[in-house]
A tleap script that builds the chain and sets N, CA, C and O, in Angstrom:
source leaprc.protein.ff14SB
mol = sequence {
  NMET SER SER PHE LEU PHE ASN LEU ILE GLY
  PHE SER LEU LEU GLY ALA VAL ALA ILE VAL
  LEU ILE MET GLY ILE TYR THR LEU PHE LYS
  GLY GLY ASN THR SER LYS LYS TYR SER ASN
  LYS LEU MET GLN LEU ARG VAL LEU LEU GLN
  PHE ILE ALA VAL ILE VAL LEU VAL LEU LEU
  ALA TYR PHE PHE LYS CASN
}
set mol.1.N position { -25.605 -21.747 76.650 }
set mol.1.CA position { -25.010 -23.442 76.449 }
set mol.1.C position { -24.597 -23.191 74.965 }
set mol.1.O position { -23.485 -23.695 74.805 }
set mol.2.N position { -24.947 -22.745 74.077 }
set mol.2.CA position { -24.445 -23.114 72.502 }
set mol.2.C position { -22.955 -22.054 72.689 }
set mol.2.O position { -21.885 -22.242 72.110 }
set mol.3.N position { -23.299 -20.848 73.736 }
set mol.3.CA position { -22.097 -19.825 73.797 }
set mol.3.C position { -20.686 -20.459 74.070 }
set mol.3.O position { -19.596 -20.262 73.533 }
set mol.4.N position { -21.198 -21.526 75.385 }
set mol.4.CA position { -20.347 -22.568 76.000 }
set mol.4.C position { -19.709 -23.043 74.908 }
set mol.4.O position { -18.540 -22.804 74.607 }
set mol.5.N position { -20.481 -23.721 74.313 }
set mol.5.CA position { -19.887 -24.706 73.197 }
set mol.5.C position { -19.061 -24.515 72.299 }
set mol.5.O position { -18.100 -25.223 71.998 }
set mol.6.N position { -19.512 -23.260 71.702 }
set mol.6.CA position { -18.873 -22.440 70.554 }
set mol.6.C position { -17.193 -22.193 71.514 }
set mol.6.O position { -16.332 -23.045 71.296 }
set mol.7.N position { -16.951 -21.369 72.225 }
set mol.7.CA position { -16.074 -21.384 72.724 }
set mol.7.C position { -14.736 -21.954 73.400 }
set mol.7.O position { -13.660 -21.399 73.623 }
set mol.8.N position { -15.129 -23.099 73.616 }
set mol.8.CA position { -14.698 -24.490 73.787 }
set mol.8.C position { -13.923 -25.106 72.907 }
set mol.8.O position { -12.758 -25.482 73.031 }
set mol.9.N position { -14.860 -25.204 71.750 }
set mol.9.CA position { -14.288 -25.707 70.629 }
set mol.9.C position { -13.781 -24.713 69.787 }
set mol.9.O position { -12.802 -25.178 69.203 }
set mol.10.N position { -13.978 -23.672 69.490 }
set mol.10.CA position { -12.770 -22.676 69.043 }
set mol.10.C position { -11.766 -21.961 69.623 }
set mol.10.O position { -10.920 -21.326 68.994 }
set mol.11.N position { -11.864 -22.081 71.247 }
set mol.11.CA position { -10.524 -21.871 71.799 }
set mol.11.C position { -9.537 -23.785 71.614 }
set mol.11.O position { -8.337 -24.004 71.452 }
set mol.12.N position { -10.452 -24.556 71.710 }
set mol.12.CA position { -9.515 -25.652 71.564 }
set mol.12.C position { -9.105 -25.952 69.966 }
set mol.12.O position { -7.996 -26.482 70.030 }
set mol.13.N position { -9.390 -25.878 68.968 }
set mol.13.CA position { -8.849 -26.109 68.050 }
set mol.13.C position { -7.833 -24.837 67.583 }
set mol.13.O position { -6.995 -24.874 66.682 }
set mol.14.N position { -8.245 -23.414 68.698 }
set mol.14.CA position { -7.229 -22.132 68.703 }
set mol.14.C position { -5.572 -23.042 68.997 }
set mol.14.O position { -4.545 -23.282 68.361 }
set mol.15.N position { -6.213 -23.343 70.528 }
set mol.15.CA position { -5.035 -24.646 71.315 }
set mol.15.C position { -3.726 -25.020 70.314 }
set mol.15.O position { -2.568 -24.623 70.184 }
set mol.16.N position { -4.863 -26.315 69.502 }
set mol.16.CA position { -3.976 -27.142 69.141 }
set mol.16.C position { -3.380 -26.360 67.378 }
set mol.16.O position { -2.579 -26.994 66.691 }
set mol.17.N position { -3.724 -25.498 67.086 }
set mol.17.CA position { -2.965 -24.803 66.188 }
set mol.17.C position { -1.623 -24.276 66.957 }
set mol.17.O position { -0.464 -24.685 67.023 }
set mol.18.N position { -2.200 -23.385 67.399 }
set mol.18.CA position { -0.934 -22.851 68.271 }
set mol.18.C position { 0.639 -23.651 68.692 }
set mol.18.O position { 1.794 -23.647 68.266 }
set mol.19.N position { -0.215 -24.358 69.885 }
set mol.19.CA position { 0.675 -25.642 70.040 }
set mol.19.C position { 2.246 -26.368 68.581 }
set mol.19.O position { 3.439 -26.672 68.590 }
set mol.20.N position { 0.924 -26.272 67.479 }
set mol.20.CA position { 1.611 -27.140 65.887 }
set mol.20.C position { 2.293 -25.837 65.469 }
set mol.20.O position { 3.359 -26.056 64.894 }
set mol.21.N position { 1.962 -24.458 65.603 }
set mol.21.CA position { 3.308 -23.606 65.324 }
set mol.21.C position { 4.209 -23.188 66.191 }
set mol.21.O position { 5.352 -22.978 65.787 }
set mol.22.N position { 3.926 -23.018 67.335 }
set mol.22.CA position { 5.303 -23.252 68.600 }
set mol.22.C position { 6.204 -24.308 67.878 }
set mol.22.O position { 7.107 -23.802 67.212 }
set mol.23.N position { 6.146 -25.564 67.878 }
set mol.23.CA position { 6.317 -27.026 67.700 }
set mol.23.C position { 7.451 -26.583 66.034 }
set mol.23.O position { 8.589 -26.939 65.730 }
set mol.24.N position { 6.529 -25.772 65.385 }
set mol.24.CA position { 7.151 -26.049 63.856 }
set mol.24.C position { 7.979 -24.919 63.859 }
set mol.24.O position { 8.708 -24.756 62.882 }
set mol.25.N position { 8.010 -23.780 65.150 }
set mol.25.CA position { 8.994 -22.170 64.711 }
set mol.25.C position { 10.314 -23.570 65.552 }
set mol.25.O position { 11.312 -24.039 65.005 }
set mol.26.N position { 9.884 -23.817 66.686 }
set mol.26.CA position { 11.248 -24.765 67.386 }
set mol.26.C position { 11.897 -25.231 66.499 }
set mol.26.O position { 13.024 -24.799 66.255 }
set mol.27.N position { 11.299 -26.291 65.761 }
set mol.27.CA position { 11.824 -27.246 65.264 }
set mol.27.C position { 12.677 -26.619 64.141 }
set mol.27.O position { 13.540 -27.411 63.762 }
set mol.28.N position { 12.696 -25.389 63.469 }
set mol.28.CA position { 12.968 -24.864 61.714 }
set mol.28.C position { 13.805 -23.499 63.209 }
set mol.28.O position { 13.871 -22.449 62.570 }
set mol.29.N position { 14.064 -23.355 63.897 }
set mol.29.CA position { 14.562 -22.785 64.583 }
set mol.29.C position { 16.163 -23.651 65.114 }
set mol.29.O position { 17.237 -23.061 65.236 }
set mol.30.N position { 15.905 -25.404 65.409 }
set mol.30.CA position { 16.813 -25.466 66.092 }
set mol.30.C position { 17.803 -26.243 65.110 }
set mol.30.O position { 18.969 -26.396 65.475 }
set mol.31.N position { 17.397 -26.717 63.931 }
set mol.31.CA position { 18.330 -26.610 62.541 }
set mol.31.C position { 18.879 -28.264 62.598 }
set mol.31.O position { 18.629 -28.931 63.602 }
set mol.32.N position { 19.493 -28.742 61.667 }
set mol.32.CA position { 19.622 -29.627 61.587 }
set mol.32.C position { 19.046 -31.001 60.926 }
set mol.32.O position { 18.433 -30.878 59.866 }
set mol.33.N position { 19.212 -32.367 61.510 }
set mol.33.CA position { 18.572 -33.383 61.209 }
set mol.33.C position { 16.968 -33.628 61.179 }
set mol.33.O position { 16.194 -34.281 60.479 }
set mol.34.N position { 16.824 -32.378 62.804 }
set mol.34.CA position { 15.914 -32.548 63.008 }
set mol.34.C position { 14.469 -31.231 61.760 }
set mol.34.O position { 13.407 -31.253 61.137 }
set mol.35.N position { 15.071 -30.771 61.980 }
set mol.35.CA position { 14.466 -29.949 61.131 }
set mol.35.C position { 14.315 -30.243 59.423 }
set mol.35.O position { 13.626 -29.912 58.458 }
set mol.36.N position { 15.005 -30.757 59.644 }
set mol.36.CA position { 15.294 -31.176 57.792 }
set mol.36.C position { 14.015 -32.447 57.741 }
set mol.36.O position { 13.576 -32.680 56.615 }
set mol.37.N position { 13.456 -33.209 58.848 }
set mol.37.CA position { 12.329 -34.503 59.283 }
set mol.37.C position { 10.951 -33.892 59.660 }
set mol.37.O position { 9.808 -34.300 59.459 }
set mol.38.N position { 11.497 -32.631 60.353 }
set mol.38.CA position { 10.163 -31.987 60.773 }
set mol.38.C position { 9.301 -31.016 60.882 }
set mol.38.O position { 8.167 -30.981 61.360 }
set mol.39.N position { 10.237 -29.904 60.178 }
set mol.39.CA position { 9.721 -28.831 60.132 }
set mol.39.C position { 8.358 -29.202 58.955 }
set mol.39.O position { 7.170 -29.400 59.208 }
set mol.40.N position { 9.034 -29.197 57.708 }
set mol.40.CA position { 7.776 -28.830 56.997 }
set mol.40.C position { 6.452 -29.860 56.991 }
set mol.40.O position { 5.382 -29.526 56.481 }
set mol.41.N position { 6.682 -31.194 57.647 }
set mol.41.CA position { 5.946 -31.664 58.162 }
set mol.41.C position { 4.533 -30.921 58.664 }
set mol.41.O position { 3.385 -31.076 58.247 }
set mol.42.N position { 5.116 -29.958 59.837 }
set mol.42.CA position { 4.540 -29.261 61.236 }
set mol.42.C position { 3.668 -28.403 60.524 }
set mol.42.O position { 2.467 -28.228 60.728 }
set mol.43.N position { 4.739 -27.641 59.262 }
set mol.43.CA position { 3.663 -26.789 59.214 }
set mol.43.C position { 2.990 -27.219 58.199 }
set mol.43.O position { 2.128 -26.341 58.149 }
set mol.44.N position { 2.739 -27.973 57.301 }
set mol.44.CA position { 1.866 -28.547 56.692 }
set mol.44.C position { 0.436 -29.331 57.246 }
set mol.44.O position { -0.631 -29.496 56.656 }
set mol.45.N position { 0.735 -29.621 58.217 }
set mol.45.CA position { -0.162 -29.918 59.562 }
set mol.45.C position { -1.111 -28.841 60.495 }
set mol.45.O position { -2.211 -28.925 61.042 }
set mol.46.N position { 0.285 -27.432 60.324 }
set mol.46.CA position { -0.853 -26.435 61.042 }
set mol.46.C position { -1.349 -26.065 60.062 }
set mol.46.O position { -2.490 -25.761 60.412 }
set mol.47.N position { -1.221 -25.818 58.682 }
set mol.47.CA position { -2.346 -25.457 57.703 }
set mol.47.C position { -3.502 -25.791 57.902 }
set mol.47.O position { -4.481 -25.081 58.131 }
set mol.48.N position { -3.339 -27.849 57.746 }
set mol.48.CA position { -4.321 -28.305 57.419 }
set mol.48.C position { -5.432 -28.265 59.167 }
set mol.48.O position { -6.651 -28.387 59.291 }
set mol.49.N position { -4.500 -28.078 60.095 }
set mol.49.CA position { -5.636 -27.611 61.378 }
set mol.49.C position { -6.191 -26.630 61.272 }
set mol.49.O position { -7.367 -26.598 61.634 }
set mol.50.N position { -5.251 -24.852 60.464 }
set mol.50.CA position { -5.982 -23.976 60.495 }
set mol.50.C position { -7.363 -24.376 59.497 }
set mol.50.O position { -8.398 -24.106 60.107 }
set mol.51.N position { -7.525 -24.740 58.622 }
set mol.51.CA position { -8.501 -25.082 57.806 }
set mol.51.C position { -9.335 -25.802 57.952 }
set mol.51.O position { -10.324 -25.617 57.244 }
set mol.52.N position { -9.355 -26.918 58.887 }
set mol.52.CA position { -10.622 -27.428 59.973 }
set mol.52.C position { -11.032 -26.405 60.998 }
set mol.52.O position { -12.207 -26.358 61.362 }
set mol.53.N position { -10.160 -25.616 61.464 }
set mol.53.CA position { -10.063 -24.818 62.536 }
set mol.53.C position { -11.588 -23.986 61.758 }
set mol.53.O position { -12.727 -24.163 62.189 }
set mol.54.N position { -11.284 -23.213 60.722 }
set mol.54.CA position { -12.238 -22.243 59.638 }
set mol.54.C position { -13.593 -22.782 59.522 }
set mol.54.O position { -14.527 -22.048 59.847 }
set mol.55.N position { -13.909 -24.404 58.949 }
set mol.55.CA position { -14.647 -24.715 58.330 }
set mol.55.C position { -15.887 -24.842 59.498 }
set mol.55.O position { -17.091 -24.592 59.434 }
set mol.56.N position { -15.103 -25.298 60.484 }
set mol.56.CA position { -16.185 -26.120 62.175 }
set mol.56.C position { -16.970 -25.025 62.912 }
set mol.56.O position { -18.038 -24.898 63.512 }
set mol.57.N position { -15.824 -24.252 62.538 }
set mol.57.CA position { -15.973 -22.212 63.130 }
set mol.57.C position { -16.897 -21.943 62.567 }
set mol.57.O position { -17.829 -21.881 63.369 }
set mol.58.N position { -17.277 -21.682 61.358 }
set mol.58.CA position { -18.003 -21.058 60.436 }
set mol.58.C position { -19.177 -21.919 60.441 }
set mol.58.O position { -20.211 -21.266 60.303 }
set mol.59.N position { -19.376 -23.364 60.573 }
set mol.59.CA position { -20.180 -24.210 60.515 }
set mol.59.C position { -21.342 -24.249 61.828 }
set mol.59.O position { -22.570 -24.171 61.796 }
set mol.60.N position { -20.558 -24.377 62.766 }
set mol.60.CA position { -20.584 -23.456 64.236 }
set mol.60.C position { -21.722 -22.606 64.526 }
set mol.60.O position { -22.844 -22.768 65.003 }
set mol.61.N position { -20.688 -21.148 63.836 }
set mol.61.CA position { -21.512 -19.895 63.203 }
set mol.61.C position { -22.760 -19.842 62.482 }
set mol.61.O position { -23.673 -19.020 62.546 }
set mol.62.N position { -22.622 -20.865 61.794 }
set mol.62.CA position { -24.528 -20.861 60.914 }
set mol.62.C position { -25.700 -21.992 61.842 }
set mol.62.O position { -26.919 -21.891 61.707 }
set mol.63.N position { -25.163 -22.828 62.583 }
set mol.63.CA position { -25.994 -23.289 62.825 }
set mol.63.C position { -26.626 -22.945 64.292 }
set mol.63.O position { -27.705 -23.354 64.721 }
set mol.64.N position { -25.624 -22.030 65.005 }
set mol.64.CA position { -25.934 -21.712 65.937 }
set mol.64.C position { -26.062 -19.719 66.083 }
set mol.64.O position { -25.674 -18.934 66.949 }
set mol.65.N position { -26.668 -19.569 64.997 }
set mol.65.CA position { -26.703 -18.006 65.370 }
set mol.65.C position { -27.852 -17.406 65.494 }
set mol.65.O position { -28.487 -16.891 64.574 }
set mol.66.N position { -28.204 -17.459 66.819 }
set mol.66.CA position { -29.309 -16.532 67.042 }
set mol.66.C position { -29.046 -15.969 68.002 }
set mol.66.O position { -29.808 -15.109 68.443 }
savepdb mol mol.pdb
quit
């Protein structure tokens, strides 16, 4: 059960980071006002999500280490 929970949370966090990354890259290549308005914010959100993902996965690995 803990393996399923670990995988579910891990892949959910990975998916969230991937979605924000793809949105950021799309916005960057689109250019114009959209790029100026959202590109930097999306990349900051990606870094924040990566930080949260690493912290959560390390905590899960620590508590479910068997």
